[in-house]
N, C-alpha and C positions, 0 to 999 in steps of 0.2 A: 480171315474174318468172317466169323458168321454173321448171315443177314439176320435184322429183328424181326422177331416173328410179333407179326399186331393181334391181337384177340379180334374175332370177329361176334359181332350181335347180331343175332336173327334178323334179317330187314333193314340194317343200318349199314351205310358204307362206310369205311374206313376213311380216314380225314386225311386228305392229301398236306404234304409238309407245308405248305403255303396256308392251309386254313387253319393249323396247327399255330403257324408262326402268328397269323392274324388274333386267333383266338387268344393268344399270351401277350400279347401287345395291347389289346384292348382290354383286359384283364388287369393290367400294369398302370392303364390311362384310368379306370375306374376304380383302382383299389381303396379302399376307405380311409387309408392312413397316408394323408395329404404332406403329414410331416416328414415323409422319407423325402422329399424333395427339400429342395434349398430355399423355395421361393413357399408362398403363403399365399393361394387365388391368385396366382400369377405374377405375384411382385416380388422383386428378388433385390435384397439389401445389394448397394453398390452397380448395380443393373436396371433398376428401375428408375422412373422420375416422378416427381408431384405430378405431373399429368396423365398418368399410367394409373395412378392411385385414384383421382377425381372422376375417372372414366366410370369406376366401378362402385365410388364410395363418395355421394354429392358432400356427406359431411364432412369432405376434407376440402372443399372447395376455397374456404376463405382463409386457409391457415399457411402459413412459409415454414415452420420449424418443425409443429409437433401438431398431429392428429388424434384426436381422442372420440371414440365413438362405440356404439353398442351393436354387436349383430348376433342374432341368433342366441341372447342371452350371455354371449361372451363379451369381455371389453376387450377393445384392441386399441393399442397406440402404436401411431407409424411416426416413426422422426426421421426428419428431413436434415441434409447438408444445409448450409448456409447463414448459420449463426454459431456463434460461440456456445459451445457445449461445454459449461464448467468453464475452465481454462483452455480448453481443446477448441482447436479449430482443424477442418481440413481443406486447405488450401488446392489439393491437387484435384478434389471432387468438386463438380458442377453444383452450384446451389439448386436446392429443389430435388436432388439425390437421396433416394430411401437409404436411410444408414441402418436403421433396426426394425422388428415388427415385435411386439410383445400380444401374445396374446392368453387372457385371463379369465379361464373358464368358467362359468356360471356355476357349474356343479362339477366335482370331481370324476375323471375320468380313470379307466384303468389301464395301469401300466402296460398292459400286454396288448390294449387298443394301440397305443400310441409308438410304443419302442420297438423299433424293427428288429427282428429275429438275427442273430447272428451278426449282429455288428457289436464293433469292440468301442466300447463307450468310456470316454474321460467319467471318472463319478468323483462329486466333490460336495461339501457340504456349505451351501450357501447363507447360511444364517453367522451372526458377527460371534456369537456366542454357540459353540457347537452341540450337537446331540439334542436339537427340540424337536425330530422327527421328519425336517427337510433333508432332501437330497435331491442333486441335479446330476441329469446323464448328458454328458457333452458331445457331440460328434456332428460338429460343422453346424449344429442347430441344438437349441438346448430344452430338455425334459426337466420340468422342476415338477417335485411331487413333494407331497406330506403327509407322511405315515402311510407311504404305499401309494397312495393315490396321484394322478396326475392332475395339478391346479392350472399349469399353463404350460405354453411353449413360448422360446424366443429364435426369431430368424435374424442372424447375423450377417455379416460377408463370410463368403467360402475364402480358405486360408489361401490359396493364390490371389485373390482380390484386398488383402490384408493391410498389404504395404501402402496401399493408396490413402489409408487414413490409420496408421500405426496407433498410434497414441490413444484414439476410439475404442478400438479393438484390443488393447493389452490385457485386460482384467475381466476375462467373460462373468467370473463372479458377480461383479459389479451391476451387469445387467439383469440378473436374476434376484439380487441383495435389495431392490429397489423396484417397488411394483410389484411382485409376484410372491410376496411372501401375504398371508391372509392374516 
């Protein structure tokens, strides 16, 4: 197998493999699209607890079921387990566990800014009567768009965790049909 040829730039030493790895890891950590993660600001559905949320957002200190606040012109809603959600309950999930995070952007964003490249998304129309310009891209989290612009994202449990509260997560469309339509 031929050896890799490194181009050299006068006055610059070639990067070692370790340096290259560090650069790649740091780039991934500070990448602008936080949506690639299955968490938001370090909060992950079915893994984070209300105390984790309160550490970052004091506005959630006095709530047990749902927390709503504005952050950098975006509307945020975090839903916790421990109470009836309509007719649903999650007895296998400890009280105060994050179930979902909805972020409605104050100003629409470009889909290119948010949607990861080369990922296969399930796409659906979240509106109750179709063809009004809404489209949702679903890939472990949901990117909700209106006329091609991203209006918000919803973080829900990863597929491997959904069984802990299956009725709550059975209809992904419900997460964007309520609260994310302008």
